N, C-alpha and C positions, 0 to 999 in steps of 0.2 A: 702468533704462537708464543706464549709466555713461558711454557715449560714442556718437557717431554717426560714420559713415564716408560719404564721398562720393568719386567718381572721374570722371575724364574720360580715356578711353583708359588709358594706363599711369601717369597722374598721379593720386595718391591723397592724400586728407587725412583725418585722424582728429581729431575735436574732443571733448576730454574735457569733460563738462558741469561738473565741479568746476573752477571758475576759468576756464572757456572756453578752455582751453589747447589749441593746435593743433599737431599734428605731421603729417608726410607723407612720401611717397616720390615720386621722380621717375625717369623713364627716361633713362639716360645710356649711350650706346654699347652698347646691347643688354643692359644690366644695370639694376638698380634701386638708387637711392641715397637713403638717409635721412640728411640732414645735421643733423637736429634733436637737441638735447640732451634726455636724460631723467635725472632724479636717480637715483643708484645705490642708494638705500635703498628698502626695501619699502614704507615708509610712515612718517609722522611726525604722529601725531594731535595733537600739541601746537600745530601750526600748519597750518591748511588751505592756506595759500599754499605751504608747503614739503612738505606731505603727499605730493602726487603732482606735484611741480614738473617742468615740461617745456615744450619748444616755444615757441610764440608766443602772447602774451596781451596784452590792453589794460589800461592802468593809469589809473584815473580816481577820485581824483587820483593822481599819480605820487609815490611815496616815502612817508615818514613822519617825524614830528618826531624829530630826533636825540636820543639818550639823554643826551648831555652838551652843554654850550654849545660853540659853534664860535668859535675865536679870530677876532676882527675881523668877526663876523657878528651880525645882530640876535638878540636873545633870543626864544625861542619863546613864542607867546601861547596860553593854554589853549583859546581858541575856534577855533584853527586846527588842533588836534590831531585825529587819528582813530585808532581802534583797529585799523584795517585797513591794513597796509602795502600800498601800491599800490592801495588802494581796495577796496570791497566786491566789485567784479566779479572780482577775482583770488582771492577766497576762497569766494564763494557758489556755489550751484548754478544754472546757467543752464537756461532752458526752451527747447525746440525750438518755434519758431513755424511754420516751414515747411521741409520736407525734399524735395529732388529728388535725382536720381541724381548730379548734379555740383554741387549748391549747397545750402547750409543756412543758414537764418536763425535766430538764437538771441537771447534777451532775458533780462535780469536786472533785477528791481526792487530798489531800494535801501531801506534801513530809513527809517521816518518820521524826519524831522528832519535827514536828510542833504541838503545842497544839491542833490546829484544825485538825480534821480527814477528814471531808467532808462538802461541802456546796451544797445544792440542791436549784434550782430555778425553780418555776412554773410560766409561763407567760400565761395569758388567755385574749382573746379579747371578749368584750361585746359590746353592743350598745354605741358607743361614748366613750368607756373606755378600757384601758389596765390595767389589775390587775396583781400584783406581789405577790408571796409568796416565801420568802427566808428562808431556814431552815439550821441552823448551828449546826453541831455535833462536839464535842470536845473529845479528847482522855483522857484528864485529867480535873480536876476542874481548871478553869481559869477565870481571870478577864481581859477582853479585851475591848478596844474601838471599837465600831461598828458603821457602817453608811451605808447609801444609797447615790448614786451619780447620780441623774437625772440631765442632763445638756441640756440646751435649747439655741436655736438661739436668737440673738438680732437683731433688725432692725439696719440699718446703720445710720439713722438720730438721732442725739443726742436728748434724751428725748422722743423718739417716743414709748417707752414702759413704762407701769406702773406696779410696783411691789406691790401687795396687801399682806401685811404681817400680821401675827397673833400677838396678844398681847403676851408679854413675861415678865419674871421677870426683865430682863434688857438686854441690848446689850453690847457687849464687842469686842474691837479690839485686834489683836494678841499682844503677848509680844514683838515682834520685827517685823519690816517691812518684809513681805514675799519677796518683790522685791525692788530694788532701786527706781522703779517708783511708788511705793505705795503712795496713797494720804492720807489714814487714819493715824491719829496719833496713835502710838503704845500704848498699855496698858491703853486704855481709857474705862471707864464704863459710859454708857449713856442710855437715855430712848427714845429719839426721832429719829426714823430712817430717818426722813426728814432733820435732822441737825446733821449728824455724824461728830465728830471732825476730822478735816483734816489739813494738813500742810498749805493749802491756805484758811483756815477759817472753813467752814463746807461744807458738800456735801450731796446731797439728795439720799438716797439709794432707794427711791421709784420711781425715774424717771431715766430710763436708755435708751441707753448707755450714758456715760459721754463724755464731750468734752476732747480732748487730749488723751494721752496714759498713762495707769495706770494698776496696777494689785493689787487687794485687797481681803482680807478675812475679814468677820465680823460674829460674832456668836450671835444669839438670844438664850439667856440662859433661860431655863425653859419655853418652849412654852406652852401657855395656851389652844390654839385650834389648832389641828394639820392639818392645811390646809393653803396653800399659792398659790397665783395665779400670773401669768405673763400675762399682757394684751399687745398684739402687736397691736398698733393702726394702723400701716401702712397696716397690712394684716387682720385686723378686726377679731381677735380671742383671746380667753382667755384660757390658759392652766393652769390646776390646779393639784397640788400634794397634796394628803391626805395620812396620815400615822398613825400608832399606837404609841402614846406617852407612852404606858406602857413599851416599850423597848427603844425607841429613844426619849430622853427628850428635845433635843435642835435642832436648825436649823443653819447650817453653810452656808453662802452665799459666793460663789466664783465669784467675779466680774472681769472677764478677759476682759480688754479693750485695747488690743494691747500694753500691758505693758511689754512683754517679747521679747527682741530684739535678742535672740539667737535661735539656732536650737532646735527643729523644728518649733518654734513659729514664728520667723522672724518678730516680730513686727506687725503681721497681725491678730492674733487670737482674736476673740470677741465672748464671750458666757457668760451665767449665769449658775452656778451650784447652784441648790436648794437641799441642802444635809441634810436630817434629820440624826442626830447623837446622840450617847452618847459618848462623846469624849471631849478632850481639843483641840479645833481646829484640825489640822492634825498632832499632835505631836507624835503619835504612842504609842505603848504599854508601852515602858520603862517609859516615862514621865507620861502618863495618869494613870498608875497603882500606882504611888506614890502620896502622899499628895502634892497638888499643889494649886495655888491661886484660881482656880475655885472650886475644891473639898472642900477647906477650907471655901469657901463662901456658901457651901451647894449644889453645883451643881455636880451631879455625872459625872465622866469622864470615867467610865468603866461599863460593864455589866457582872454580875456573870453568868458563864456557868458551868453546872454540867456534869461531864464525862458521856458519853453514853446517854444523854438526848438532844433531838433536841430543839433548841431555834427557835421560828417562828417569823418572821418579815413580816408584810403585808403593802402594799401601793398601791395606784392607781394613774393613770394619766388620766385626762379627758380633752376634748377640747370642747368649745362652741363658737358660733359666738357672736360678740359684735356689 
């Protein structure tokens, strides 16, 4: 069994057991809308995370130690590294614990020696809504970066989607360019998402996709209202992500705009990751658990987990017509 399906009326979710990645369909004005992203390649055995990349998944821990030192940031420590980008849960095969018509509970055990013991994911379909509950159990007390990774399609026409962002304490670009093609100027703190500092002037984060080829990350630090929506004007729908900021304080945006010209991306990938996190970008446990420029500015970059106690993270995805 490679996947399981659940449904409530015309709202349907499909959970891929590899990585626990969830996609779905929603009824909108007499039609069915699937807002979720699916990778364009047939498979990529070199990475189980990328192999069948799609939809919505949980990351525990979030990110991975960067390959190169970050200017002005602490050096990575070996004991904070992990071989799994975004944690074992985004790579491994989940087990079905319980399956109903409109609800499924899945679980994945972590390798011995990992501070995380198990992650459980409950996915349920409601009228026009898919709800998620992720429960993280650790073997030891641990401070880890955590996050969710809902990823959505973008239209082909530049500017044909509007991103409705919540207010935040500030916005921040990464310490270094994530890719050579990145447009955003590194290490910039700014307030206006419609005028993000870029190498070619400014760029509007609220109108997507952009012209040309680029790959960027940007973080909304200290989100004040935990809801964000992507409006696809070509297909006339709004998809909204709502989450609990008591655990996940920030929002990381992954703007993939055909900016990776190597395998498996091949200069063709286009999507938007709307990723609630308590993390420092995607820099992983080693860097996030040390004092860093974000934590020094009062923005938490890890979540404290107690051994033997499940931490619960909830979020929803809804779709409506526009």
